[in-house]
N, CA, C and O atoms as a GROMACS GRO file, in nm:
protein
  408
    1ARG      N    1  -4.647   5.537  17.319
    1ARG     CA    2  -4.587   5.474  17.435
    1ARG      C    3  -4.476   5.563  17.487
    1ARG      O    4  -4.406   5.627  17.410
    2SER      N    5  -4.460   5.567  17.618
    2SER     CA    6  -4.358   5.648  17.683
    2SER      C    7  -4.220   5.585  17.664
    2SER      O    8  -4.207   5.463  17.656
    3ALA      N    9  -4.119   5.670  17.657
    3ALA     CA   10  -3.981   5.621  17.656
    3ALA      C   11  -3.949   5.569  17.795
    3ALA      O   12  -4.012   5.607  17.893
    4THR      N   13  -3.850   5.481  17.803
    4THR     CA   14  -3.812   5.429  17.934
    4THR      C   15  -3.756   5.541  18.020
    4THR      O   16  -3.705   5.640  17.969
    5LEU      N   17  -3.766   5.524  18.152
    5LEU     CA   18  -3.714   5.626  18.243
    5LEU      C   19  -3.565   5.648  18.225
    5LEU      O   20  -3.516   5.759  18.248
    6GLU      N   21  -3.490   5.543  18.185
    6GLU     CA   22  -3.347   5.559  18.164
    6GLU      C   23  -3.319   5.662  18.055
    6GLU      O   24  -3.219   5.733  18.062
    7SER      N   25  -3.406   5.671  17.954
    7SER     CA   26  -3.385   5.767  17.847
    7SER      C   27  -3.447   5.902  17.879
    7SER      O   28  -3.441   5.994  17.796
    8ARG      N   29  -3.505   5.917  17.996
    8ARG     CA   30  -3.562   6.044  18.043
    8ARG      C   31  -3.506   6.072  18.182
    8ARG      O   32  -3.582   6.073  18.280
    9PRO      N   33  -3.375   6.096  18.193
    9PRO     CA   34  -3.314   6.107  18.326
    9PRO      C   35  -3.367   6.222  18.410
    9PRO      O   36  -3.356   6.218  18.533
   10GLU      N   37  -3.424   6.324  18.349
   10GLU     CA   38  -3.477   6.437  18.424
   10GLU      C   39  -3.622   6.417  18.466
   10GLU      O   40  -3.676   6.496  18.543
   11ALA      N   41  -3.686   6.312  18.415
   11ALA     CA   42  -3.826   6.285  18.449
   11ALA      C   43  -3.838   6.244  18.596
   11ALA      O   44  -3.748   6.182  18.651
   12LEU      N   45  -3.950   6.281  18.657
   12LEU     CA   46  -3.972   6.253  18.799
   12LEU      C   47  -4.087   6.154  18.815
   12LEU      O   48  -4.201   6.187  18.784
   13PRO      N   49  -4.059   6.032  18.863
   13PRO     CA   50  -4.167   5.935  18.883
   13PRO      C   51  -4.245   5.963  19.012
   13PRO      O   52  -4.187   5.984  19.118
   14TYR      N   53  -4.377   5.963  18.999
   14TYR     CA   54  -4.467   5.987  19.112
   14TYR      C   55  -4.578   5.884  19.111
   14TYR      O   56  -4.603   5.819  19.009
   15VAL      N   57  -4.644   5.869  19.225
   15VAL     CA   58  -4.760   5.780  19.236
   15VAL      C   59  -4.876   5.860  19.293
   15VAL      O   60  -4.861   5.933  19.392
   16ALA      N   61  -4.992   5.847  19.229
   16ALA     CA   62  -5.114   5.911  19.278
   16ALA      C   63  -5.210   5.801  19.321
   16ALA      O   64  -5.234   5.706  19.247
   17TYR      N   65  -5.265   5.815  19.440
   17TYR     CA   66  -5.362   5.720  19.494
   17TYR      C   67  -5.497   5.791  19.505
   17TYR      O   68  -5.505   5.906  19.549
   18VAL      N   69  -5.602   5.722  19.464
   18VAL     CA   70  -5.736   5.780  19.469
   18VAL      C   71  -5.833   5.676  19.524
   18VAL      O   72  -5.830   5.560  19.482
   19SER      N   73  -5.917   5.717  19.617
   19SER     CA   74  -6.027   5.634  19.668
   19SER      C   75  -6.153   5.719  19.664
   19SER      O   76  -6.151   5.838  19.695
   20SER      N   77  -6.263   5.656  19.625
   20SER     CA   78  -6.389   5.730  19.618
   20SER      C   79  -6.504   5.634  19.597
   20SER      O   80  -6.486   5.516  19.571
   21ALA      N   81  -6.624   5.690  19.608
   21ALA     CA   82  -6.741   5.617  19.563
   21ALA      C   83  -6.728   5.602  19.412
   21ALA      O   84  -6.688   5.697  19.344
   22TYR      N   85  -6.760   5.486  19.360
   22TYR     CA   86  -6.741   5.459  19.218
   22TYR      C   87  -6.841   5.535  19.132
   22TYR      O   88  -6.961   5.539  19.161
   23ARG      N   89  -6.789   5.595  19.026
   23ARG     CA   90  -6.868   5.651  18.916
   23ARG      C   91  -6.797   5.609  18.788
   23ARG      O   92  -6.674   5.606  18.784
   24PRO      N   93  -6.871   5.576  18.682
   24PRO     CA   94  -6.806   5.528  18.560
   24PRO      C   95  -6.706   5.625  18.497
   24PRO      O   96  -6.616   5.581  18.426
   25ASP      N   97  -6.719   5.754  18.521
   25ASP     CA   98  -6.633   5.852  18.454
   25ASP      C   99  -6.510   5.895  18.535
   25ASP      O  100  -6.431   5.975  18.486
   26ILE      N  101  -6.492   5.845  18.654
   26ILE     CA  102  -6.383   5.893  18.739
   26ILE      C  103  -6.246   5.867  18.677
   26ILE      O  104  -6.162   5.958  18.673
   27ILE      N  105  -6.220   5.747  18.629
   27ILE     CA  106  -6.089   5.715  18.572
   27ILE      C  107  -6.060   5.806  18.452
   27ILE      O  108  -5.949   5.857  18.438
   28ASN      N  109  -6.160   5.826  18.367
   28ASN     CA  110  -6.143   5.914  18.252
   28ASN      C  111  -6.108   6.056  18.297
   28ASN      O  112  -6.018   6.118  18.241
   29GLU      N  113  -6.177   6.107  18.398
   29GLU     CA  114  -6.151   6.243  18.447
   29GLU      C  115  -6.010   6.255  18.505
   29GLU      O  116  -5.942   6.355  18.485
   30LEU      N  117  -5.966   6.153  18.577
   30LEU     CA  118  -5.831   6.155  18.634
   30LEU      C  119  -5.725   6.150  18.524
   30LEU      O  120  -5.627   6.224  18.528
   31CYS      N  121  -5.745   6.063  18.426
   31CYS     CA  122  -5.650   6.056  18.313
   31CYS      C  123  -5.644   6.190  18.240
   31CYS      O  124  -5.537   6.236  18.202
   32GLN      N  125  -5.760   6.252  18.221
   32GLN     CA  126  -5.764   6.381  18.153
   32GLN      C  127  -5.688   6.488  18.232
   32GLN      O  128  -5.622   6.573  18.173
   33PHE      N  129  -5.697   6.483  18.364
   33PHE     CA  130  -5.620   6.578  18.446
   33PHE      C  131  -5.471   6.565  18.414
   33PHE      O  132  -5.404   6.666  18.391
   34PHE      N  133  -5.420   6.442  18.412
   34PHE     CA  134  -5.278   6.423  18.385
   34PHE      C  135  -5.241   6.466  18.243
   34PHE      O  136  -5.137   6.528  18.223
   35ILE      N  137  -5.326   6.435  18.146
   35ILE     CA  138  -5.301   6.480  18.008
   35ILE      C  139  -5.295   6.632  18.002
   35ILE      O  140  -5.204   6.689  17.940
   36ASP      N  141  -5.391   6.697  18.066
   36ASP     CA  142  -5.397   6.844  18.063
   36ASP      C  143  -5.274   6.909  18.127
   36ASP      O  144  -5.242   7.023  18.096
   37HIS      N  145  -5.206   6.836  18.215
   37HIS     CA  146  -5.088   6.890  18.283
   37HIS      C  147  -4.957   6.830  18.230
   37HIS      O  148  -4.854   6.839  18.296
   38ASN      N  149  -4.963   6.769  18.110
   38ASN     CA  150  -4.844   6.712  18.044
   38ASN      C  151  -4.772   6.609  18.130
   38ASN      O  152  -4.649   6.599  18.126
   39VAL      N  153  -4.848   6.534  18.206
   39VAL     CA  154  -4.793   6.428  18.291
   39VAL      C  155  -4.818   6.295  18.220
   39VAL      O  156  -4.931   6.265  18.181
   40GLU      N  157  -4.713   6.216  18.204
   40GLU     CA  158  -4.726   6.087  18.135
   40GLU      C  159  -4.774   5.979  18.231
   40GLU      O  160  -4.723   5.966  18.342
   41LEU      N  161  -4.871   5.903  18.186
   41LEU     CA  162  -4.924   5.790  18.264
   41LEU      C  163  -4.842   5.667  18.230
   41LEU      O  164  -4.840   5.622  18.115
   42GLU      N  165  -4.775   5.611  18.329
   42GLU     CA  166  -4.691   5.493  18.311
   42GLU      C  167  -4.768   5.364  18.341
   42GLU      O  168  -4.751   5.264  18.272
   43ASN      N  169  -4.852   5.369  18.444
   43ASN     CA  170  -4.923   5.248  18.487
   43ASN      C  171  -5.048   5.290  18.563
   43ASN      O  172  -5.050   5.392  18.631
   44LEU      N  173  -5.152   5.210  18.550
   44LEU     CA  174  -5.277   5.233  18.621
   44LEU      C  175  -5.326   5.100  18.675
   44LEU      O  176  -5.340   5.003  18.600
   45ILE      N  177  -5.353   5.097  18.804
   45ILE     CA  178  -5.413   4.979  18.867
   45ILE      C  179  -5.538   5.028  18.939
   45ILE      O  180  -5.531   5.122  19.018
   46CYS      N  181  -5.650   4.964  18.912
   46CYS     CA  182  -5.772   5.005  18.983
   46CYS      C  183  -5.857   4.882  19.012
   46CYS      O  184  -5.852   4.781  18.942
   47ASP      N  185  -5.935   4.895  19.117
   47ASP     CA  186  -6.030   4.790  19.151
   47ASP      C  187  -6.148   4.853  19.224
   47ASP      O  188  -6.140   4.965  19.274
   48THR      N  189  -6.255   4.778  19.228
   48THR     CA  190  -6.374   4.822  19.299
   48THR      C  191  -6.409   4.718  19.404
   48THR      O  192  -6.369   4.602  19.396
   49TYR      N  193  -6.483   4.762  19.503
   49TYR     CA  194  -6.528   4.672  19.609
   49TYR      C  195  -6.656   4.728  19.669
   49TYR      O  196  -6.687   4.846  19.651
   50GLN      N  197  -6.727   4.645  19.739
   50GLN     CA  198  -6.850   4.688  19.807
   50GLN      C  199  -6.814   4.734  19.948
   50GLN      O  200  -6.752   4.660  20.024
   51ALA      N  201  -6.853   4.856  19.982
   51ALA     CA  202  -6.828   4.907  20.117
   51ALA      C  203  -6.913   4.827  20.215
   51ALA      O  204  -7.034   4.818  20.197
   52PRO      N  205  -6.852   4.769  20.318
   52PRO     CA  206  -6.928   4.685  20.411
   52PRO      C  207  -7.036   4.763  20.488
   52PRO      O  208  -7.140   4.707  20.522
   53GLN      N  209  -7.011   4.890  20.515
   53GLN     CA  210  -7.106   4.968  20.594
   53GLN      C  211  -7.230   5.007  20.515
   53GLN      O  212  -7.341   5.005  20.567
   54THR      N  213  -7.210   5.044  20.387
   54THR     CA  214  -7.321   5.097  20.308
   54THR      C  215  -7.363   5.008  20.192
   54THR      O  216  -7.474   5.021  20.141
   55GLY      N  217  -7.275   4.918  20.150
   55GLY     CA  218  -7.304   4.836  20.033
   55GLY      C  219  -7.277   4.908  19.902
   55GLY      O  220  -7.294   4.850  19.795
   56GLY      N  221  -7.234   5.035  19.910
   56GLY     CA  222  -7.203   5.111  19.788
   56GLY      C  223  -7.074   5.062  19.724
   56GLY      O  224  -6.988   5.006  19.791
   57THR      N  225  -7.062   5.085  19.595
   57THR     CA  226  -6.942   5.046  19.523
   57THR      C  227  -6.836   5.154  19.538
   57THR      O  228  -6.861   5.272  19.514
   58MET      N  229  -6.717   5.111  19.580
   58MET     CA  230  -6.604   5.201  19.601
   58MET      C  231  -6.496   5.171  19.498
   58MET      O  232  -6.487   5.061  19.445
   59LEU      N  233  -6.413   5.272  19.471
   59LEU     CA  234  -6.303   5.260  19.376
   59LEU      C  235  -6.172   5.291  19.446
   59LEU      O  236  -6.162   5.388  19.522
   60ASN      N  237  -6.071   5.209  19.421
   60ASN     CA  238  -5.932   5.239  19.457
   60ASN      C  239  -5.854   5.241  19.326
   60ASN      O  240  -5.863   5.147  19.247
   61ALA      N  241  -5.778   5.347  19.303
   61ALA     CA  242  -5.696   5.357  19.182
   61ALA      C  243  -5.557   5.405  19.219
   61ALA      O  244  -5.540   5.493  19.304
   62THR      N  245  -5.458   5.346  19.154
   62THR     CA  246  -5.319   5.386  19.172
   62THR      C  247  -5.261   5.418  19.035
   62THR      O  248  -5.258   5.333  18.946
   63PHE      N  249  -5.216   5.542  19.019
   63PHE     CA  250  -5.157   5.589  18.894
   63PHE      C  251  -5.008   5.607  18.916
   63PHE      O  252  -4.967   5.681  19.006
   64THR      N  253  -4.926   5.542  18.835
   64THR     CA  254  -4.783   5.572  18.833
   64THR      C  255  -4.763   5.667  18.717
   64THR      O  256  -4.796   5.634  18.602
   65VAL      N  257  -4.709   5.784  18.746
   65VAL     CA  258  -4.697   5.889  18.645
   65VAL      C  259  -4.553   5.941  18.641
   65VAL      O  260  -4.475   5.919  18.734
   66THR      N  261  -4.521   6.010  18.533
   66THR     CA  262  -4.390   6.071  18.518
   66THR      C  263  -4.409   6.220  18.493
   66THR      O  264  -4.472   6.260  18.395
   67LEU      N  265  -4.355   6.300  18.582
   67LEU     CA  266  -4.364   6.445  18.568
   67LEU      C  267  -4.250   6.493  18.479
   67LEU      O  268  -4.136   6.448  18.495
   68PRO      N  269  -4.279   6.583  18.386
   68PRO     CA  270  -4.172   6.635  18.301
   68PRO      C  271  -4.069   6.713  18.384
   68PRO      O  272  -4.101   6.769  18.488
   69ALA      N  273  -3.946   6.714  18.335
   69ALA     CA  274  -3.842   6.793  18.400
   69ALA      C  275  -3.889   6.938  18.409
   69ALA      O  276  -3.951   6.989  18.316
   70GLY      N  277  -3.859   7.001  18.520
   70GLY     CA  278  -3.897   7.140  18.538
   70GLY      C  279  -4.034   7.161  18.597
   70GLY      O  280  -4.075   7.275  18.621
   71THR      N  281  -4.107   7.053  18.621
   71THR     CA  282  -4.240   7.066  18.681
   71THR      C  283  -4.227   7.122  18.822
   71THR      O  284  -4.146   7.074  18.902
   72GLN      N  285  -4.307   7.222  18.852
   72GLN     CA  286  -4.310   7.275  18.989
   72GLN      C  287  -4.400   7.180  19.070
   72GLN      O  288  -4.523   7.187  19.061
   73ILE      N  289  -4.338   7.095  19.147
   73ILE     CA  290  -4.408   6.986  19.214
   73ILE      C  291  -4.514   7.036  19.311
   73ILE      O  292  -4.625   6.982  19.313
   74SER      N  293  -4.484   7.135  19.389
   74SER     CA  294  -4.583   7.184  19.486
   74SER      C  295  -4.706   7.239  19.415
   74SER      O  296  -4.818   7.220  19.462
   75TRP      N  297  -4.686   7.307  19.303
   75TRP     CA  298  -4.800   7.361  19.226
   75TRP      C  299  -4.885   7.247  19.172
   75TRP      O  300  -5.008   7.250  19.184
   76LEU      N  301  -4.820   7.145  19.111
   76LEU     CA  302  -4.896   7.033  19.054
   76LEU      C  303  -4.969   6.958  19.164
   76LEU      O  304  -5.084   6.918  19.146
   77ARG      N  305  -4.905   6.936  19.278
   77ARG     CA  306  -4.970   6.867  19.389
   77ARG      C  307  -5.094   6.944  19.434
   77ARG      O  308  -5.200   6.885  19.456
   78ASP      N  309  -5.083   7.076  19.447
   78ASP     CA  310  -5.198   7.158  19.486
   78ASP      C  311  -5.310   7.149  19.382
   78ASP      O  312  -5.427   7.139  19.417
   79GLN      N  313  -5.273   7.153  19.254
   79GLN     CA  314  -5.373   7.142  19.147
   79GLN      C  315  -5.445   7.007  19.154
   79GLN      O  316  -5.567   7.000  19.141
   80PHE      N  317  -5.368   6.901  19.175
   80PHE     CA  318  -5.426   6.767  19.182
   80PHE      C  319  -5.520   6.753  19.301
   80PHE      O  320  -5.630   6.699  19.288
   81LEU      N  321  -5.477   6.801  19.416
   81LEU     CA  322  -5.562   6.790  19.536
   81LEU      C  323  -5.687   6.876  19.524
   81LEU      O  324  -5.794   6.835  19.569
   82ASP      N  325  -5.676   6.995  19.465
   82ASP     CA  326  -5.795   7.078  19.441
   82ASP      C  327  -5.890   7.010  19.344
   82ASP      O  328  -6.012   7.011  19.364
   83PHE      N  329  -5.834   6.949  19.239
   83PHE     CA  330  -5.914   6.875  19.141
   83PHE      C  331  -5.988   6.760  19.210
   83PHE      O  332  -6.107   6.741  19.190
   84ALA      N  333  -5.915   6.684  19.292
   84ALA     CA  334  -5.975   6.571  19.363
   84ALA      C  335  -6.083   6.618  19.460
   84ALA      O  336  -6.190   6.557  19.468
   85ASP      N  337  -6.058   6.726  19.531
   85ASP     CA  338  -6.158   6.780  19.624
   85ASP      C  339  -6.285   6.820  19.550
   85ASP      O  340  -6.395   6.796  19.599
   86ALA      N  341  -6.270   6.882  19.434
   86ALA     CA  342  -6.386   6.925  19.356
   86ALA      C  343  -6.472   6.807  19.312
   86ALA      O  344  -6.593   6.821  19.295
   87LEU      N  345  -6.409   6.690  19.294
   87LEU     CA  346  -6.482   6.569  19.255
   87LEU      C  347  -6.517   6.481  19.375
   87LEU      O  348  -6.571   6.371  19.357
   88ASN      N  349  -6.488   6.528  19.496
   88ASN     CA  350  -6.514   6.452  19.618
   88ASN      C  351  -6.437   6.319  19.621
   88ASN      O  352  -6.492   6.215  19.655
   89LEU      N  353  -6.309   6.326  19.584
   89LEU     CA  354  -6.222   6.210  19.584
   89LEU      C  355  -6.122   6.224  19.698
   89LEU      O  356  -6.077   6.334  19.729
   90ASP      N  357  -6.087   6.113  19.761
   90ASP     CA  358  -5.978   6.111  19.858
   90ASP      C  359  -5.852   6.079  19.777
   90ASP      O  360  -5.842   5.972  19.718
   91ALA      N  361  -5.755   6.170  19.775
   91ALA     CA  362  -5.640   6.153  19.686
   91ALA      C  363  -5.510   6.193  19.754
   91ALA      O  364  -5.508   6.271  19.849
   92LEU      N  365  -5.402   6.137  19.701
   92LEU     CA  366  -5.267   6.164  19.750
   92LEU      C  367  -5.172   6.148  19.632
   92LEU      O  368  -5.190   6.058  19.550
   93ILE      N  369  -5.073   6.235  19.620
   93ILE     CA  370  -4.968   6.218  19.519
   93ILE      C  371  -4.834   6.234  19.590
   93ILE      O  372  -4.813   6.328  19.666
   94GLU      N  373  -4.743   6.139  19.563
   94GLU     CA  374  -4.614   6.139  19.630
   94GLU      C  375  -4.508   6.079  19.539
   94GLU      O  376  -4.542   6.013  19.441
   95PRO      N  377  -4.380   6.101  19.569
   95PRO     CA  378  -4.275   6.044  19.486
   95PRO      C  379  -4.284   5.891  19.485
   95PRO      O  380  -4.315   5.828  19.586
   96TRP      N  381  -4.255   5.834  19.368
   96TRP     CA  382  -4.248   5.689  19.356
   96TRP      C  383  -4.127   5.639  19.433
   96TRP      O  384  -4.020   5.700  19.429
   97ARG      N  385  -4.146   5.528  19.503
   97ARG     CA  386  -4.036   5.466  19.577
   97ARG      C  387  -4.029   5.318  19.537
   97ARG      O  388  -4.132   5.253  19.524
   98PRO      N  389  -3.909   5.266  19.518
   98PRO     CA  390  -3.899   5.124  19.484
   98PRO      C  391  -3.953   5.039  19.598
   98PRO      O  392  -3.937   5.072  19.716
   99GLN      N  393  -4.016   4.930  19.562
   99GLN     CA  394  -4.069   4.838  19.661
   99GLN      C  395  -3.957   4.747  19.711
   99GLN      O  396  -3.876   4.698  19.632
  100ALA      N  397  -3.953   4.725  19.840
  100ALA     CA  398  -3.853   4.634  19.898
  100ALA      C  399  -3.888   4.491  19.858
  100ALA      O  400  -4.005   4.452  19.864
  101PRO      N  401  -3.788   4.412  19.819
  101PRO     CA  402  -3.816   4.272  19.784
  101PRO      C  403  -3.864   4.194  19.906
  101PRO      O  404  -3.823   4.221  20.019
  102MET      N  405  -3.951   4.100  19.882
  102MET     CA  406  -4.005   4.019  19.992
  102MET      C  407  -3.931   3.891  20.006
  102MET      O  408  -3.962   3.810  20.093
   0.00000   0.00000   0.00000
C-alpha cells in the first residue's frame, strides 16, 4: 500500500483518463505501464458501456497516480501518450486537481 501523500511531500499527484474499445487486457496493460515507470497507482475507476452508434463495448478508465519526485513530467507524458497511441487508446494525463464541493 502507498504511503499517504502527506508523508510524500515531493510526490506529484496526476490523473490519467483513457477511453477505448473494450478489450479484457487493457487495464492490465495500463497498470503495467505505470509499474514500469515507477508510478504509484492510488485509485482506479473504470466502467464499460455500449456505444449507441455501433453497439460495441467501450471502456472509460480514470487512474489517479503519484509520480515520484524528480520525474520529468513532459517525458513521462510523451511516453504515456505514445503508449496509448500504440494501443489505439484515447488518453490524457494531467495534474490532479481537488474537486470543488457541490
